[in-house]
C-alpha positions in Angstrom: 15.5 14.4 21.2 17.6 12.9 18.4 20.2 15.1 16.8 21.0 14.5 13.1 24.4 15.8 12.0 25.3 16.8 8.4 21.9 18.0 7.3 22.3 18.4 3.5 19.9 21.2 2.9 17.5 23.5 4.8 14.4 21.7 6.3 11.3 21.6 4.2 7.6 21.4 5.2 5.7 18.1 5.2 3.5 17.1 2.2 -0.3 16.9 2.7 0.0 13.1 2.9 2.5 13.4 5.7 0.4 16.0 7.4 -2.5 13.6 7.3 -0.3 10.9 9.0 0.4 13.5 11.7 -3.3 13.2 12.7 -2.5 9.7 14.0 1.0 10.4 15.2 2.1 9.0 18.6 5.6 10.4 18.4 8.4 8.1 17.3 7.3 5.2 19.5 4.1 4.1 17.8 1.8 5.0 15.0 2.7 6.1 11.5 6.1 7.5 12.6 6.8 4.6 14.9 9.1 1.6 14.3 6.4 -0.8 13.1 5.0 1.2 10.2 6.9 -0.5 7.4 6.5 -1.5 3.8 8.1 -4.6 2.4 8.5 -6.2 -1.1 10.0 -9.5 -2.1 11.4 -10.9 -5.3 12.8 -14.2 -6.4 16.2 -13.8 -8.1 17.4 -16.4 -10.5 21.1 -16.3 -11.2 24.2 -15.9 -9.1 24.1 -12.8 -6.9 27.4 -11.0 -6.2 26.9 -9.6 -2.7 29.5 -6.9 -3.0 27.9 -5.6 -6.2 24.5 -5.7 -4.5 25.8 -3.5 -1.7 27.1 -1.0 -4.2 23.8 -1.0 -6.0 21.9 -0.5 -2.8 24.1 2.5 -2.0 23.4 3.9 -5.5 19.6 3.8 -4.8 20.0 5.6 -1.5 22.1 8.2 -3.2 19.5 8.6 -6.0 16.4 9.0 -3.9 16.4 11.6 -1.2 13.3 10.3 0.6 15.3 7.3 1.7 17.7 9.5 3.7 15.2 12.1 5.0 14.5 12.6 8.7 11.3 14.1 10.2 11.2 16.7 12.9 8.0 16.5 14.9 9.1 17.8 18.3 8.0 21.4 17.6 4.4 20.3 17.0 4.5 21.4 13.4 6.6 19.1 11.2 9.5 19.6 8.9 12.0 17.2 7.3 15.7 17.3 6.3 17.7 15.4 3.8 21.0 13.7 5.0 24.0 12.6 3.0 23.8 9.1 1.7 24.9 6.2 3.8 25.3 2.5 3.1 22.1 0.6 3.8 22.0 -2.6 5.7 22.1 -5.9 3.8 21.4 -9.0 5.8 22.5 -12.4 4.4 20.5 -15.5 5.3 21.1 -19.1 4.2 17.8 -20.8 3.5 17.0 -24.5 3.2 18.0 -25.5 -0.3 17.0 -29.2 0.0 14.9 -30.6 -2.9 11.8 -31.1 -0.7 11.9 -27.5 0.7 8.8 -25.4 0.1 10.7 -22.4 -1.3 7.7 -20.3 -2.0 6.5 -20.5 1.5 9.9 -19.9 3.0 10.3 -16.8 0.8 7.0 -15.5 2.1 8.1 -16.2 5.7 11.3 -14.2 5.0 9.1 -11.2 4.1 7.2 -11.5 7.3 10.4 -11.7 9.3 11.6 -8.5 7.6 8.3 -6.7 8.2 8.0 -7.6 11.9 11.6 -6.4 12.7 11.4 -2.8 14.2 12.5 0.0 11.9 13.0 3.2 13.8 12.4 6.2 11.6 15.6 7.9 12.7 17.8 5.0 11.4 18.7 6.5 8.0 18.8 5.3 5.3 15.2 4.3 5.4 15.9 1.3 3.3 17.4 -2.1 4.2 17.6 -5.4 2.4 17.6 -9.1 3.2 19.1 -11.6 0.8 18.1 -15.2 1.5 19.9 -17.8 -0.6 18.5 -21.3 -1.3 21.5 -22.0 -3.6 23.8 -20.3 -6.0 21.1 -19.8 -8.6 17.9 -19.2 -6.4 17.7 -16.3 -4.0 15.0 -14.1 -2.3 15.5 -10.4 -2.1 13.4 -8.5 0.4 13.4 -4.7 0.5 12.1 -3.0 3.6 11.4 0.8 4.0 9.7 2.9 6.6 6.2 3.5 5.2 6.3 7.2 6.0 9.1 7.5 3.4 8.0 5.1 0.7 4.7 3.6 -0.4 4.1 0.3 -2.3 4.6 2.1 -5.7 7.9 3.4 -4.4 9.1 -0.1 -3.6 8.7 -1.1 -7.2 10.7 2.0 -8.3 13.4 1.2 -5.8 13.7 -2.4 -7.1 13.7 -1.3 -10.7 16.5 1.2 -10.1 18.4 -1.3 -8.0 18.3 -3.9 -10.8 19.6 -1.4 -13.3 22.4 -0.3 -10.9 23.3 -3.9 -10.1 23.5 -4.8 -13.8 25.7 -1.8 -14.6 28.1 -2.5 -11.8 28.2 -6.2 -12.4 29.4 -5.3 -15.9 32.1 -3.0 -14.5 30.3 0.2 -15.4 28.9 3.2 -13.5 25.0 3.3 -13.4 23.6 5.7 -16.0 20.0 6.3 -14.9 18.0 9.3 -16.0 17.7 12.2 -13.6 14.9 11.7 -11.2 12.6 14.3 -9.5 12.7 14.3 -5.7 10.0 14.2 -3.1 10.7 17.8 -2.1 10.0 18.7 -5.7 6.6 17.1 -5.3 5.9 19.1 -2.1 6.8 22.3 -3.9 4.5 21.5 -6.8 1.7 20.5 -4.3 2.0 23.9 -2.6 2.0 25.8 -5.9 -1.1 24.0 -7.2 -3.1 24.3 -4.0 -4.8 27.5 -5.1 -5.0 26.6 -8.7 -8.1 25.8 -10.9 -7.5 22.1 -11.0 -7.6 21.7 -7.2 -10.5 24.1 -6.9 -12.6 22.0 -9.4 -11.7 18.8 -7.6 -12.6 20.3 -4.2 -16.0 21.4 -5.6 -16.6 17.9 -6.8 -16.0 16.4 -3.4 -18.0 19.1 -1.7 -21.0 18.1 -3.8 -20.4 14.3 -3.9 -19.9 13.9 -0.2 -22.7 16.1 1.0 -24.2 14.3 4.0 -21.8 11.3 3.6 -20.4 9.3 6.5 -17.4 7.0 6.0 -17.9 3.2 6.3 -17.1 2.0 9.8 -16.9 -1.5 11.4 -18.2 -2.1 14.9 -15.3 -2.8 17.3 -15.1 -4.3 20.7 -11.9 -3.2 22.5 -10.2 -5.9 24.4 -8.0 -4.3 27.1 -6.2 -7.7 27.6 -4.8 -7.6 24.1 -1.9 -5.3 23.2 -2.6 -3.0 20.3 -1.2 -4.3 17.0 -2.2 -5.1 13.5 -2.8 -8.7 12.4 -3.2 -10.0 8.8 -5.6 -12.7 7.6 -4.9 -13.9 4.1 -6.8 -16.0 1.6 -6.8 -17.1 -2.0 -9.6 -18.3 -4.4 -9.6 -20.7 -7.3 -9.0 -19.7 -10.9 -12.7 -19.8 -11.8 -13.6 -16.8 -9.7 -10.7 -14.8 -11.1 -11.9 -15.6 -14.6 -15.5 -14.7 -13.9 -14.5 -11.4 -12.3 -12.4 -10.4 -15.3 -15.1 -11.5 -17.7 -17.8 -9.4 -16.0 -15.4 -6.4 -15.9 -15.0 -6.6 -19.7 -18.7 -6.9 -20.2 -19.5 -3.8 -18.1 -16.5 -1.7 -19.3 -15.2 -1.8 -15.8 -12.1 -2.9 -14.0 -11.8 -6.0 -11.8 -11.4 -3.6 -8.9 -14.8 -2.1 -9.7 -16.4 -5.5 -9.8 -14.8 -6.6 -6.5 -15.8 -3.3 -4.9 -19.4 -3.6 -6.1 -19.5 -7.1 -4.5 -18.1 -5.6 -1.3 -20.9 -2.9 -1.4 -23.5 -5.7 -1.7 -21.8 -7.6 1.1 -22.0 -4.5 3.4 -25.6 -3.9 2.3 -26.7 -7.4 3.3 -25.0 -7.1 6.7 -26.2 -3.6 7.5 -29.1 -2.8 5.1 -27.2 0.4 4.2 -27.6 1.7 0.7 -25.4 4.8 0.9 -22.0 3.2 1.3 -18.8 5.3 1.4 -15.8 3.1 1.2 -12.3 4.6 1.4 -9.7 3.3 -0.9 -6.1 4.1 -1.7 -5.0 6.0 -4.8 -1.4 6.4 -6.1 -1.4 10.2 -5.8 1.2 10.6 -8.6 1.3 12.9 -11.6 3.2 11.6 -14.6 6.4 13.5 -13.7 6.6 11.9 -10.3 6.0 8.3 -11.4 9.7 7.5 -10.8 10.0 9.4 -7.5 10.2 7.6 -4.1 8.1 9.0 -1.3 4.8 8.9 0.5 2.3 9.8 -2.3 -0.8 7.6 -1.6 -4.1 9.3 -1.1 -7.2 8.1 0.6 -10.3 8.4 -1.6 -13.8 8.0 -0.3 -15.8 6.1 -2.9 -19.5 6.8 -2.5 -21.6 3.9 -3.9 -25.4 4.4 -4.0 -27.2 1.1 -4.1 -30.7 2.6 -4.0 -32.8 1.4 -6.9 -30.1 -1.1 -7.9 -32.0 -4.2 -8.9 -29.2 -6.5 -10.1 -25.5 -6.8 -9.5 -24.9 -5.4 -13.0 -26.7 -2.3 -11.8 -24.4 -2.2 -8.7 -21.3 -2.5 -10.9 -22.5 0.4 -13.0 -23.1 2.6 -9.9 -19.6 1.6 -8.6 -18.0 2.4 -11.9 -19.5 5.9 -11.9 -18.3 6.5 -8.4 -14.8 5.2 -9.2 -14.4 7.2 -12.4 -15.5 10.4 -10.7 -13.3 9.9 -7.6 -10.1 9.0 -9.4 -10.6 11.8 -11.9 -10.8 14.3 -9.0 -8.1 12.7 -6.8 -6.9 14.9 -4.0 -5.0 14.5 -0.7 -7.6 13.7 2.0 -6.9 16.9 3.9 -8.3 18.8 0.9 -11.3 16.5 0.8 -12.0 16.8 4.5 -11.9 20.6 4.2 -15.0 20.2 1.9 -16.7 17.4 3.8 -15.8 18.0 7.5 -18.5 15.6 8.7 -17.2 12.7 6.7 -15.4 11.2 9.7 -18.3 11.8 12.1 -19.2 8.1 12.0 -15.8 7.1 13.5 -15.4 6.6 17.3 -13.9 4.3 19.9 -16.4 1.5 19.0 -16.7 2.2 15.3 -13.5 2.3 13.2 -12.8 2.9 9.5 -13.1 0.0 7.0 -11.1 0.4 3.8 -11.0 -1.6 0.5 -8.2 -1.6 -2.0 -6.8 -3.4 -5.0 -3.1 -3.9 -5.0 -1.8 -3.5 -8.5 1.6 -1.7 -8.3 3.5 -0.7 -11.4 6.6 -2.3 -12.8 5.5 -5.7 -11.2 8.4 -7.8 -12.6 7.4 -11.3 -13.5 10.4 -13.2 -14.9 12.1 -10.1 -16.2 15.8 -10.4 -16.9 18.0 -7.3 -16.2 21.7 -8.1 -16.7 22.6 -11.5 -15.4 19.6 -11.8 -13.0 16.0 -12.6 -13.5 13.5 -10.9 -11.2 10.0 -12.3 -10.2 7.9 -10.3 -7.8 6.4 -12.2 -4.8 2.8 -10.9 -4.9 1.0 -14.1 -3.7 1.0 -13.9 0.1 -1.3 -16.4 1.9 0.4 -17.0 5.3 -1.6 -15.4 8.2 0.4 -12.9 10.3 -0.4 -12.3 14.0 1.6 -9.1 13.9 2.5 -7.0 10.9 3.0 -3.4 9.7 1.1 -1.1 12.0 -2.0 0.8 10.7 -4.4 3.1 12.5 -7.3 1.3 14.3 -9.7 -0.3 11.8 -9.6 -2.9 9.0 -8.3 -2.8 5.4 -9.4 -5.3 2.7 -6.7 -5.8 0.0 -7.3 -7.7 -3.2 -4.9 -8.8 -5.9 -6.4 -10.4 -9.0 -4.2 -12.4 -11.4 -5.0 -14.7 -14.3 -5.1 -17.7 -12.0 -6.7 -16.5 -8.7 -7.9 -13.8 -6.5 -5.5 -13.3 -3.6 -6.7 -11.2 -0.7 -5.8 -10.0 2.8 -7.7 -8.4 5.6 -5.5 -6.4 8.0 -7.3 -5.6 11.3 -6.6 -4.2 14.7 -6.3 -7.4 16.8 -7.3 -5.6 20.0 -10.6 -4.5 18.4 -11.7 -7.6 16.4 -11.8 -11.3 17.1 -10.1 -13.5 14.5 -13.1 -15.8 14.2 -15.2 -12.8 13.3 -12.6 -11.7 10.6 -12.6 -15.2 9.1 -16.4 -15.2 9.0 -16.5 -11.9 7.2 -14.0 -13.1 4.6 -16.0 -16.2 4.0 -19.2 -14.1 3.6 -17.6 -11.7 1.2 -16.2 -14.5 -1.0 -19.6 -16.1 -1.0 -21.2 -12.8 -2.3 -18.6 -12.4 -5.0 -19.1 -16.0 -6.3 -22.9 -15.5 -6.2 -22.9 -12.1 -8.0 -20.5 -13.0 -10.8 -22.2 -16.3 -11.5 -25.4 -14.5 -12.3 -25.0 -10.7 -12.5 -28.6 -10.2 -13.7 -30.2 -11.8 -10.6 -31.7 -9.7 -7.9 -29.3 -8.5 -5.3 
């Protein structure tokens, strides 16, 4: 048992999101509290980086956000967490190939993969570390890595935004002057206070009715005992035409690109299984306005129930999907609340049938060529390199889509001991074919 000295305050209980992760816990050796459950973000930096100033700014961020120096206690079978005093986070420096012919975008993405695959024990506070790869004096790559139980993808954008402000202030010889921020323990307290309130009660009633008789979407799996359990990532990108057509149809139907992509996914599932009642889990940010600048594990799993019965055209399917999404996001709750109202939702899950999720990755504050102080920051959101081993997720598969003005970039993470890579590639090809077909003629019969 690890002993953590200098606990800064009395232990607090876990959030409902963290309690949900406990359902998949395998101690601190594997699973959501193990060393391979990590979140990474990457940014290209243009301008000369002062390494010593960057170290100071990283320390400022750890001091500012308690979640980055919080340790979990799971040994008693319940679950609590304690905040420790701030410590200097690790900053690794790497010299990259700065030759004129070097593919810098690809090398930057590889640097993110290297950071993600390096083990990150949850007891190594602070739960933030950084890698600075330098092509030359004016072109660098900054990779931030956190343990995913402490910070979600939204949190990474908050961390980078605060880091950039702290760096700019210290580079100018000033102390950072950021506004006061609410902490994750404040969120937990608010969550407990609101649990018995009318808003949560109304949302629970919505899910009780909406998910009556529902079963979550699963993918058939074939466990290979010869393959060590791990999560692999297949990635892909489309041409600009598909991105344009998805956006156009979203505007025409008063929907979002995510709704169009999800509707196409529902049609894809229907063609493969003939199912018309399709319950696809997705991720929601889980943040009220006052916690938008808080670092922590906020994300919720929302089951989106899309009913394709009587849908004649893809435009009909988009309308049904839009209705499902609007209702679900309006009544967003932690999944433990939802499962209390729909206890049979997970009955479709078993050793040979694992959850299949679908998400759109559109984090906030996604800097694209934004100058703060002497540095310009550009987020690396386009990731296309396949990854044999990446951040660990529970058994299953997760489709992730990111739509820009120029292309649709996607990834499919999957349990490599449950799915064959060739099967994954076939599914991606089939889904992309359905999207292209549907947006080309949304009034044709599905």
